[in-house]
N, C-alpha and C positions, 0 to 999 in steps of 0.2 A: 411402648408400642401401644395405641388404643385399639379396641374391637374393631372399629371401623377401618382402621388403617391394615389390620390384620386380613379383614375380610376382602379388602382392596388387593391385598397381595395375592390372597387366595385366587381371587377372579383373575388377577394378571398372570399368576402361574398356569391357571388351566387353560387361559388364550396360547401363553407359549407353548403348551405341551400338545394343544390341537394344531398350532402350526408346525411343530416338529414331526407330529403323525402324518400330516399332508405331505411330507417330503418323502416318507417311508413309500419303497416300492416292494412288491412281492419278491423280487429277486433277492433283496437283501435281508430276507427273512429264511433263506434256506441254509444248510450247514456248509462250512467252507469246503471248498473242493478238494483239498489235500486230506482232511481228515473229518470224520464225522464227529469229532470232540469240540467244535466251535460252532456259535451261532452268531450272526449279525444282528443287533438290535440297537434302538435310539438310546443315544446317552442323554440321561434326563437333565444332566447339569449343563450341557454344552449343545450346539447346533450341528451334530455329527452322529456317525454310528460307531459303536465300539464293538470289538469282537470278544465274546464272552466263551469261557472254558466251560464246559459242561460234560459231564461223564455220560449223559442220555440225550445227546444233541437231538436226535429226532423227536421224542416225547416232549422236550423241552421246546423245540420249536413249536410244535402244535399247542401247546398250552400258551406260548408267549403270542402265536397269532389267535388264539381265541379269546385272550385276555384283551388283545388290542381295540377291538370294538367295543367292548364293554367299557374299557376305561375312558375311550373318545366320548363315549354317550354319558359316562359319568361326570368327565370334564363339562360337557355341555349343558348337562343338568344342574351342576353346581353354580355355573354361571346363571343360569336363569334362575335358580331358588335364591341366590345372593340378591338378584337385581329385584326380583319379586317381594321377597320378605322385606326387603329394606323399604320397598314402596308402601306394601301394607302397615309396616311399623310406623312410618313416618308421614301417612296420608291425611293427619289431622283428625282422626277419629278419636284422639286422645290416647294418651301413651299407656292409662291403665285399662283401656278398653280389652274385652277377651281377644279380639284379634290381634291387636298390637302385642299382648303377652304371648299368645302364641307363635306370633312371628318371631319373637325375641327369643323364645325356646328354641325353635327351628334354627335360628342363626348361632345359637350358643352351640348347637348340636355340629353345625358345619365347622365352627371354630375349634370344638375339641378333636373332630376328625382330621385336622390337619396341623399337626405339630411344627414347630417352625423350621426342623430340619428339613422338610418337605418345600419348602419356600424358597 
C-alpha cells in the first residue's frame, strides 16, 4: 500500500467514525438498567453499539463521554490536515520547497499515528 492510499484510508476511516458518532444518543451512554457494570458505546468496527463490561461503569462512562467530543474533533482535524497538507505538498511550488518538505513531514506524522489495525 502506498502512503497516498494509506492517507485515503485514514481519511475514509475518520469519515466513517464521524458518521457513527452522529448516531450516538445520550441515552445509550448510560449504564445498563440492571447493573452498573456495563456501558453502551459505539462499536468501532461495525455500525452498531456494543455492551462493554467495566468494573467502574460510572467513571468509565464519564471518561468515554469526555473523550467522545475530543475524538470527533480529532477526526475532523485529521481530515482537514490530510486535505490541506496534500494541497500544500502538491501545489506546484516544487517538491523540494521548504513548504512541501514540511507538509510531507506532517503527512508522515499522520501516517505514523494510524497503524493499519485502526483502519
